[in-house]
N, C-alpha and C positions, 0 to 999 in steps of 0.2 A: 488499157493504155495509161489512163490517168492513175490507176492503182500502182502500176510499175513506176510512174514518175514520182509519186509520193514515197514509195518504198525506197527508190534510189535517192531521193532528197534526204530522207531520214537517215539512210545509211551514210550518206556523205556528211550529214551534220554530226552523226556520232563519231565518225572517223576524224572529222575536223576538231571536235571537242577533245578527243583523246590526244590528238597531236598538239593542240593548244595547251592542254593541261600539263603535258610533259616538257613543253618548250618555252612557255611564256616567260619564265624566270631565268632562262639561260642567257648569259652575257648581258644581264640587266643590272646596272649599278646605280646606286643612289648615294650622293655625297652631301652631307650637311656640314657646313663649316662657318664658324664665326670669323669674320674678316679680320678683326683685331683680337688680341689676347686679353686686353684689359680696357676698362673704361671707368669713369667716375660716376658715382650716384648722381642722378639728374641729367646725365648725358644720354646720347643715343649710340646704339651699336648696329652694325650691319651683319647680316647673315646671308649666305648663299645656299641655295637649294638646287642641286644639279642632278638631273636624271639622264642616263645615257643607255640607249638600246642598241647594242652592237650585234645585231643580227638582222636578217631580212624580214622576219616575222613582225608584222605591225601589231600594236596594242591599242585597240580602239578606246579603251577606258582603263586608266591606271590611277588608283588612289594611293597617295603617299601620306602617311600619318606619323606623327611623333608628338611627344609631350615633354614639357620642361617645367621648371618652377614658375609659379604664377607671379612672382615678383618681377619677372621680365614680361613685358606686354608688347604685343605687336601693334604697330601703327595702323595697319590694315587689318581690321577685325573680321574680314570675310573668311568663312570656313574655320572660325576659331571659337572654341568653347572654353569657358573658364569655370573650374570648380576647385578641387584640391590642387590641380595642375592646370596649366594651359595646354589644351589639346588643339593641335593644328592639323588640318586635313586639306590637301590640295589634290585636284583632279587634273590629269594630263591625258592627251591623246598622242601617242608616239608612232611615227612611221618607222620603217626599217632603217637601221643605221642613222638614227637621229639623236641629237643631244639638245636638251632644253635646260636653260639656266634661269632661275629667278632670284632676285635680290630682295630680301626682307629687311625692314627697319624695325628695331626694337627700342623701347623706352626702358632705360635702366633705372627703375624707381627706387630700389634699395640695394645697398651693398650686399655682396654674397659671392658664392662660388657656384657657377651654373655649368652643368654638363649635360650633353645629349649623347647617349651611348647606344641608342637603338631606334630604328624606324620600322614601320610596318607597311607592307605593300599588299594591295588588294586589286584584283581584276575579275572580270566576269566572262562567261562563255558568250557565244555570238548572240543568242536570244536571251541572255541574262537568266538562264535557268540554273546555272551553277556559279559558285563563287570560289575563287582560288586566292589563298593568302600565303605570305612568306614574310619572314623577319629578315631585316637587313642591318648588320652592325654599323654603328657610327661611333666616332670618337672625336668630339670637339668640346672645348671648354672656354669659359669666359669668366674672368675675375672682374667684379664690379667693386672698385675701391671705395672707401668711405669718402663722403663729400668733404671738401675743404672748408675750413672755417677760420676766422681771424683769431690768431693767438698772439698778437703783438704785445698785449699786456702781460702775458705769461713770459714771453721772451725777455721783456725788460727786467722782470724779477729774476729770471735765471741769470742774466748777464751780471746783475749785482752780486749774486752768490758766487758766480765764477770769478769775479774780481777778487774776492777774499780767498778763494782757493788758489789762485795764481801765485799768491805770495809764498805759498809753501812748496811750489813746484820745484824750485831750484835746490831744495834740500836733497833731492834724489837725482841720481844720474844713471843713464843707460850705458853700460859698457860697450854696447854694439852700435851706438849712435855717436860717431866721432864728430867733434865740433872744431877744435883748434889746438894750438900748442902754445904754452906759456912757460915762464920761468918757474923753477921749483921753489916751493916754500916748505918750511919744516913740518907743516901739518899734512902734506901730501903723502899718500902711501907709496911705497917703493914700486908697486906693480904698475903705477901710472907713468913711470919715467920712460921717456922716449930716448933710447940710447943712441940711435943714429943722429937725431937732431942735436943731442948733447955733444956728440963728437964733432959735428960740424961747427957748432957755435962756441965750443970750449966751456960751456956752462950747463948745468943740469936743466933739462927741459922736460915738462910733463904734458901728457895728453889731457884735454878736457872733453867732456861729453855733454850731449844734449840732455834735457830732462827726460827721465824715464816715464813721466806721467803726461798724458795728453788730456785735452778737454773732453770729458765724458759726461754723458747724461743717461740716467737709467729711469725708464718710465714704468710705473706700476699701474696697470689698468684694472679697474674693478668692474666686472660685468655681472655681478650678482644681482638678480632681480626676482626675488622670491615673494611669496604671499599671493593673496587673491588678486589684488590690484597690480597690474603690470605697468611699468614706466618705460615703454619702448623708446619714447622720445629722449629720455635722459640717458638711456644706454647708448643710443645711436650718437647722441651729442658727445658722450665720453669717448667713443671710438673715433669720431671725427677730430676731437681735440688731440688725441694721441697720434693719429696719422698726420695731422697738420704740423704738430710739433716735431715729429720725426723728419718730415720733409724740410722744414725750415732750418732745423739744427744741422742736419747732414749737409744741406746746401752751404752752410757756413764753415764746413770742414771739421765738424765735431764727430765724435764717435757716440752712437746712440744704440742702446739696447732696450729691450722691453720684456715685461713679465705680465702675463694675463691669467686670471683665474676663470677660465671659460673652456667650453668644449671647442677645441681648436684642432681637429683631426688633420694629420699630415696627408691622409688620403680619406676618401669618402667612407671607407669601411674600417677605419682605424681611429675610433674616437679617443680623445684625451681630455682630461679635466684641467689641464694646465699647460701653458706654453712659455718657453724661455728662449730668448735670442740674446746671445752675448753681444756686448757693445762692439761696434765696428763702424767704419765710415764707407762712403762711396755709394754709387747708384745701385749696385747689387744689394747692399744692405737695405736700402730704402725699398727696393722691390720685395725683398724677403719679408720685411715688416708689413708692407701693405698687403701682400698676399696672405700673411698670417691673419691680419685684422679682417680681411674679407671673409675668411673661413670662420672666424670666431663667432660663437653665439652662446647666449646664456641658456641654461637648462636647469632642471631640478637637481642635476648632479653637480652643478657649479659649486665649488667650495666657498664657504663664507670668506670674505676678504680678510677678516681678522685671523681666522684659522690658517688661511693661505699664507699670510705674512709670517706667522709663527712657524709654519712648516719650512718656509724659505730660510728662516734663521737657523734651525737646528738640523735640517736634513742633510744626508750625505750628498744630495744633489747640489746643495749650496757649497759644500766643500770642494766638489769637483769643478765647479764653475766659479769664475770671479764675481761673486755676488756683491751687492752694495756694501756689505760688511767689510769686504776686502778692498773696495774702491774708495779709498779715503779722499780721493780728489773728485769723485763723481758727484754731480748734482742729482739729487733724488726728486722725482716728480711723481706724486700720487694723484691719480684721477679717479674719484669715487663719488657717486651720488649717495652712498651710504656712509658718509663721513661721520655722522653723529654716532653711529654704532662702531665704526672702525677706528676712530681717533685714538683710543687707548693702545690698540695694537700698532698703529702707525708711530705713536710716540715711543713705544718700546723698541720698535724696529730701528728708528732713526737714532735714538739715544739723545744725550744732552750735548755732545761735542760736535755734532754735525748739523748741517742745515739742509732744509728740504722745502719743497713747495707742495701745497695741497690744493688741488683744483676741484671745486665742488659744483657740478652742474645741478641746477635746481629750477623749479618753475618760478614764475613771478610772484605767486602767492605764498611761496615757501619762505619763511623768515630766515632759515638757515642760521640759526642762532647758536653757533658753536664757537668756542674760544680755544685757540691753539697757543702753545708756548712760543716764546720769542724766536726760537730757532726753526720754527715751521711757519712759512708765510702762507696765509689763506687767501685764495682767489675765488670769488663767487661768480659763476657764469649762469646768467638767466637763459632759459631755453623756452621757446614758445611751443606750446603743445599743439599738435596738428588736429 
């Protein structure tokens, strides 16, 4: 009798394990989602982890694991391992037709682009004699923008340069930006005469137009960091200066563009060694610049800033886009920790007839003893090493 009982129990256990193995992952969903799409370095972000079991079969033990870049760290370090990535593993017990949601808090220590595209599910048989696993796709991303920094001194210098540029703006007119009507003068071209207004007034009247040029700023960011010694603090300070300048200038109604010599992939699987954003204004432009800067990183493939500027001068890419050479009214701002090596290329790029600003992030112990010509204003920014 006892033998029959044990045989029946073992048979029931085998049947249950077979049924459990074929059904445990059915109608089981895991959702990982960053609550916000973006945050700034030094801030916190929220993430939700939701598991839903939409069937009657209960899951006594379910492990949900995923990994992401270690520059994002969880406030609650329970069930978390850190090595080359941050590995998170949570354990749940789910009844039939039950949903469990957890909210996780993360510290955004450094700028970057973070994405989770997969999670891993693990469960066990009734007596933990067998282990079952499955992959669950995920698709959530978080942009951590560069930290803000004070750029008031740079803005003051830029405003002085813009004052001299404004004097030349009235020399050019945009035929599509109507301004007003005035009386004809002998120097006016015939195609500006407004014949209807002339018929009403009995005298020749001409159309006037607004300036074709607007206040533009072009940022050139140097992220080159080669050699044995790495200066991550100076690179991050350069990115923060560029992002802060873009934010402040666009807020003032100016058009801002940026050019970066770095690995700035449009997608995670499409690397690029340079990035160019044409000058424009508005919040959308600021979002585009900040997302680009969040993705940018220096690497061994990063072109030298001097070679990069030379390529911008003569390449077909420059001719297709309105580069600084064609923006006679644009204020040029160069941000480079390698100014001592890049200064000859910057001088050649700017020329003698235009004005520019050179921002040099450096440590307190760095003398930064470089001399610029009169048309290039030098601004030294001290950066505290971490």
